C-alpha positions in Angstrom: -7.2 -114.3 36.6 -9.6 -113.7 33.8 -8.5 -110.1 33.4 -4.8 -111.1 33.2 -5.6 -113.8 30.6 -7.5 -111.3 28.6 -4.6 -108.8 28.9 -2.2 -111.4 27.5 -4.5 -112.2 24.6 -4.9 -108.5 23.7 -1.1 -108.0 23.7 -0.6 -111.0 21.4 -3.0 -109.7 18.9 -0.3 -107.3 17.7 2.9 -109.4 18.3 5.3 -107.1 16.4 4.3 -104.0 18.2 4.2 -105.7 21.6 7.7 -107.2 21.0 9.2 -103.9 20.0 7.7 -102.2 23.0 8.9 -105.0 25.3 12.4 -104.7 23.7 12.5 -101.0 24.5 11.6 -101.7 28.2 14.1 -104.5 28.4 16.9 -102.3 27.1 16.1 -99.5 29.5 15.9 -101.8 32.5 19.1 -103.6 31.4 20.9 -100.3 31.3 19.5 -99.2 34.7 20.5 -102.5 36.3 23.9 -102.6 34.8 24.7 -99.0 35.8 23.6 -99.4 39.4 25.3 -102.8 39.7 28.5 -101.4 38.1 28.6 -98.4 40.5 28.1 -100.6 43.5 30.8 -103.0 42.3 33.1 -100.0 41.6 32.8 -98.7 45.1 33.3 -102.1 46.7 36.3 -102.9 44.4 37.9 -99.6 45.1 37.7 -100.0 48.8 39.0 -103.6 48.5 42.0 -102.6 46.5 42.9 -99.7 48.7 42.7 -101.9 51.8 45.1 -104.4 50.0 47.8 -101.8 49.6 48.7 -102.3 53.2 50.0 -98.8 53.7 48.6 -95.6 55.2 50.1 -93.0 52.9 52.6 -92.6 50.1 55.5 -90.1 49.8 55.9 -89.3 46.1 57.5 -86.5 44.0 55.5 -83.3 44.0 52.9 -83.6 41.1 49.5 -84.7 40.2 47.6 -86.9 42.8 45.9 -88.7 39.9 49.3 -90.1 38.9 49.7 -91.3 42.5 46.4 -93.1 42.4 47.5 -94.8 39.2 50.8 -95.8 40.9 49.1 -97.2 44.0 46.4 -99.2 42.2 47.7 -99.8 38.7 51.5 -99.8 39.2 51.8 -97.0 36.7 55.3 -95.9 35.5 56.0 -92.3 36.3 59.0 -90.2 34.9 59.9 -88.7 38.3 62.0 -90.3 41.0 62.4 -89.6 44.7 65.8 -89.2 46.2 66.1 -91.9 48.9 68.1 -89.7 51.2 64.7 -88.8 52.6 64.6 -92.3 54.1 66.7 -91.1 57.0 64.0 -88.6 58.1 61.3 -91.1 57.6 63.0 -93.8 59.7 63.9 -91.3 62.4 60.3 -90.5 63.0 59.1 -92.3 66.0 55.5 -92.4 64.7 56.4 -94.3 61.5 56.6 -98.1 61.9 57.4 -98.9 58.2 58.9 -96.8 55.4 59.4 -98.9 52.4 60.7 -97.6 49.0 58.9 -98.7 45.9 60.4 -98.5 42.3 58.0 -99.2 39.4 59.4 -99.6 35.9 59.1 -101.7 32.7 61.8 -104.1 31.5 62.1 -106.0 28.3 61.8 -109.8 28.6 63.8 -111.0 25.6 62.9 -114.6 26.0 59.1 -113.9 25.6 59.4 -110.9 23.4 57.5 -108.5 25.5 57.8 -105.8 28.2 57.0 -106.8 31.8 55.8 -104.4 34.6 58.4 -104.6 37.4 57.6 -103.7 41.0 60.7 -103.1 43.0 60.2 -103.6 46.8 62.1 -104.1 50.0 61.4 -107.8 50.4 61.8 -107.6 54.2 58.6 -105.5 54.2 56.6 -107.4 51.7 54.3 -109.3 54.1 53.7 -106.2 56.2 52.6 -104.2 53.0 50.8 -107.2 51.4 49.4 -109.1 54.4 46.7 -110.8 52.3 49.2 -112.5 50.0 49.6 -116.2 50.0 52.9 -117.2 48.4 53.9 -120.6 47.0 57.6 -121.0 47.5 59.4 -118.3 49.5 60.2 -114.6 49.7 63.4 -113.7 47.8 66.4 -113.8 50.1 68.8 -112.2 47.6 68.9 -109.7 44.8 68.9 -112.5 42.1 65.4 -113.8 43.1 61.9 -112.6 42.3 58.2 -113.2 43.0 55.8 -113.7 40.1 52.2 -112.6 40.0 49.5 -115.4 39.5 48.4 -114.3 36.0 52.0 -114.0 34.7 52.9 -117.4 36.0 49.8 -119.0 34.6 50.1 -117.3 31.2 53.7 -118.3 30.7 53.5 -121.6 32.7 56.3 -120.4 35.0 57.3 -122.7 37.9 59.2 -122.1 41.1 62.9 -122.4 40.3 62.6 -121.2 36.7 65.1 -118.6 35.5 63.9 -115.3 33.9 66.2 -112.8 32.3 65.7 -109.0 31.9 67.6 -106.2 30.2 67.6 -102.5 30.7 69.3 -99.4 29.4 68.0 -97.1 32.1 71.3 -95.3 32.6 72.4 -95.4 29.0 74.4 -98.6 29.3 72.8 -102.0 28.6 72.4 -104.1 31.7 71.2 -107.7 31.7 70.5 -110.0 34.6 68.9 -113.4 35.3 66.6 -114.0 38.2 65.4 -117.2 39.9 61.7 -117.5 40.6 61.6 -117.9 44.4 57.8 -117.6 44.8 54.5 -117.3 43.0 51.6 -115.4 44.5 48.3 -117.2 44.8 45.5 -115.5 42.9 44.4 -112.2 44.5 41.9 -111.1 41.9 43.6 -107.7 41.8 46.3 -105.9 39.9 49.0 -107.7 41.9 48.5 -110.8 39.7 50.0 -109.0 36.7 53.3 -107.8 38.2 56.8 -109.1 38.6 58.1 -108.4 42.1 61.9 -107.8 42.3 64.1 -106.7 45.2 64.4 -102.9 44.9 68.2 -103.0 45.0 68.1 -105.2 41.9 65.8 -102.8 40.1 68.0 -99.8 41.0 71.0 -101.7 39.7 69.2 -102.5 36.4 68.1 -98.8 36.0 71.5 -97.6 37.2 69.8 -95.4 39.8 71.3 -96.6 43.1 69.3 -94.1 45.2 66.1 -93.9 43.1 62.5 -94.8 44.0 59.1 -94.0 42.5 57.5 -93.7 46.0 57.8 -94.6 49.6 55.0 -96.5 51.2 54.5 -95.6 54.9 52.7 -97.3 57.7 52.3 -95.3 61.0 52.3 -96.9 64.4 49.2 -95.0 65.5 46.6 -94.2 62.9 45.1 -91.6 65.1 48.3 -89.5 64.7 48.5 -89.9 60.9 47.5 -86.3 60.2 50.2 -85.0 62.6 52.8 -87.2 60.9 51.8 -86.0 57.4 51.9 -82.4 58.4 55.3 -82.8 60.0 56.8 -84.5 57.0 55.3 -82.0 54.5 57.0 -79.2 56.4 60.4 -80.9 56.9 61.0 -82.5 53.5 60.8 -80.2 50.4 59.9 -81.4 47.0 57.6 -84.2 48.1 53.8 -84.8 48.1 52.1 -87.0 50.6 48.9 -88.7 49.6 46.8 -90.8 52.0 44.8 -93.7 50.8 41.6 -91.8 51.7 42.8 -89.0 49.3 43.5 -91.6 46.6 39.9 -92.9 47.0 38.5 -89.3 46.8 40.6 -88.6 43.8 39.4 -91.6 41.9 35.8 -91.1 43.1 35.9 -87.6 41.7 37.2 -88.8 38.3 34.5 -91.5 38.2 31.7 -89.3 39.4 31.3 -87.5 36.1 31.1 -90.9 34.3 28.5 -92.1 36.7 26.3 -89.0 36.1 26.6 -89.4 32.4 25.7 -93.1 32.5 22.7 -92.4 34.8 21.6 -89.7 32.5 21.6 -92.2 29.6 19.6 -94.6 31.8 17.0 -91.9 32.6 16.7 -91.0 28.9 16.2 -94.7 28.0 13.6 -95.1 30.7 11.6 -92.0 29.5 11.7 -93.3 25.9 10.4 -96.7 27.0 7.7 -95.1 29.0 6.5 -93.0 26.0 6.7 -96.2 23.9 4.5 -98.1 26.4 1.9 -95.3 26.4 2.0 -95.0 22.6 1.6 -98.8 22.2 -1.4 -99.0 24.6 -3.1 -95.9 23.1 -2.8 -97.4 19.6 -4.4 -100.6 20.9 -7.2 -98.6 22.4 -8.0 -96.7 19.3 -8.0 -100.0 17.3 -10.3 -101.6 19.9 -12.8 -98.7 20.3 -15.7 -100.8 19.0 -14.7 -103.8 21.1 -14.5 -101.8 24.3 -17.8 -100.1 23.5 -19.4 -103.6 23.1 -17.9 -104.7 26.4 -19.5 -101.7 28.1 -22.8 -102.5 26.3 -22.9 -106.0 27.8 -22.3 -104.9 31.3 -18.5 -104.1 31.8 -18.0 -101.1 34.1 -15.6 -98.3 33.5 -13.4 -99.8 36.3 -13.4 -103.1 34.5 -12.1 -101.4 31.3 -9.6 -99.4 33.3 -8.4 -102.6 35.0 -7.9 -104.5 31.8 -5.7 -101.7 30.3 -3.6 -101.3 33.4 -3.0 -105.1 33.6 -1.9 -105.0 30.0 0.7 -102.4 30.8 1.8 -104.4 33.9 2.2 -107.6 31.9 4.1 -105.8 29.2 6.5 -103.9 31.6 7.0 -106.8 34.0 8.0 -109.1 31.0 10.2 -106.3 29.7 11.8 -105.9 33.2 12.6 -109.6 33.6 14.0 -109.7 30.1 16.1 -106.7 30.8 17.6 -108.3 34.0 18.4 -111.5 31.9 20.1 -109.4 29.2 22.1 -107.4 31.7 23.5 -110.5 33.3 24.2 -112.3 30.1 26.0 -109.3 28.6 27.7 -108.2 31.8 31.2 -108.8 30.5 30.6 -106.8 27.3 28.9 -104.0 29.2 31.8 -103.8 31.7 34.3 -103.7 28.9 32.4 -100.9 27.2 32.1 -98.8 30.4 35.8 -99.4 31.4 36.9 -97.9 28.1 35.6 -94.5 29.2 36.7 -94.5 32.8 40.2 -93.5 34.0 40.5 -96.3 36.5 38.3 -99.3 37.2 39.0 -101.9 40.0 39.8 -105.4 38.9 37.4 -108.2 39.1 33.8 -108.6 38.1 31.8 -105.5 38.9 28.4 -106.3 37.5 26.9 -109.1 39.5 23.5 -110.5 40.0 21.9 -109.1 43.1 18.4 -110.5 43.8 17.3 -107.4 45.7 18.5 -105.0 42.9 16.9 -107.2 40.2 13.6 -107.2 42.1 13.8 -103.4 42.6 14.4 -102.9 38.9 11.5 -105.1 37.9 9.2 -103.3 40.4 10.4 -100.0 39.0 9.5 -101.2 35.5 6.0 -102.2 36.7 5.5 -98.8 38.4 6.7 -97.2 35.2 4.2 -99.2 33.3 1.3 -98.3 35.6 2.1 -94.6 35.3 2.5 -94.8 31.6 -0.8 -96.8 31.4 -3.0 -94.5 33.5 -3.9 -92.1 30.7 -4.6 -94.8 28.1 -6.7 -96.7 30.7 -8.6 -93.6 31.6 -9.1 -92.9 27.9 -10.5 -96.5 27.4 -12.8 -96.2 30.4 -14.4 -93.1 28.9 -15.5 -95.1 25.8 -19.3 -95.5 25.8 -21.5 -98.1 24.1 -22.8 -95.5 21.6 -19.2 -95.2 20.2 -19.4 -98.9 19.3 -22.7 -98.3 17.4 -21.2 -95.4 15.5 -18.3 -97.6 14.3 
């Protein structure tokens, strides 16, 4: 305990230098913790959102799979439409249990002076495709009723039974229609909270595309035969692309991988800089305390005692910096997430950086190990100081 107390006193002798070094360590550990926690949260969130889609694969117009991923998870609006005549072939396939058309678009909301994201669906399939939903009210029974996402309802204080009007010029002619709110989705924590769900027939009428759809969501009766079904449909229906949920995950993971590598590279650079900073700070302290260390040796301190004092100084410094870094990362989690999300093509909804005790302890231990490694050379240098150096001044 005496050596730890002495290490604290030595660090406090140069408060500014010690604080700057500690700040560098805290910043690098905060970056490391945030990146690892974000990556873990990203993978869990992606898996959660893909599971919530309730479908095994999507039939879409031939094009880019990244657009499909955006459609599945973000409700993106795409310029291409499927011809729903393909529904006959899908429904006649004995291995397909559900084939549900989806039409995603944007419609002006004149009353609230904004544009809403509309998700047109076959309401008879909605609970099969969204089994995790809890709906207050009821599922629309007619083309003049809609379901509202939690966030939309909360933001606009919408209640069941309210009337919402939309207008569209999808076919060149203005079409306006009023809808009654039949149900409101309880909070899901995902993208579903931000959509308006409308019967697909009503969306087709508004867009003046009676046989149009953005995609068709498909569930197979036997998952083990999904590859067989996909191959069969790809060969029999021209002009389509079939993307499984696994492929969507791979597509997004590939897009995110480069961002992860870049962010981890930043963390490594920050850690190396902080290690050099620790070494430099301890070396400067040793040079300034050459006479003091020499006098300690003269009154009986061994080389190991000197080595131990310096190592404990680095441990105290890096452990404090590591703890400060974890605190900073968790306090600034929202801001860090917002910054990282600005550079990534897709990020799952919900809080991704969360406090994990095991990860926090691992980062602090890493900081301490880093400090020990950075302090070995300065400690060895200090242990080589002889009493004669103190006499020389």
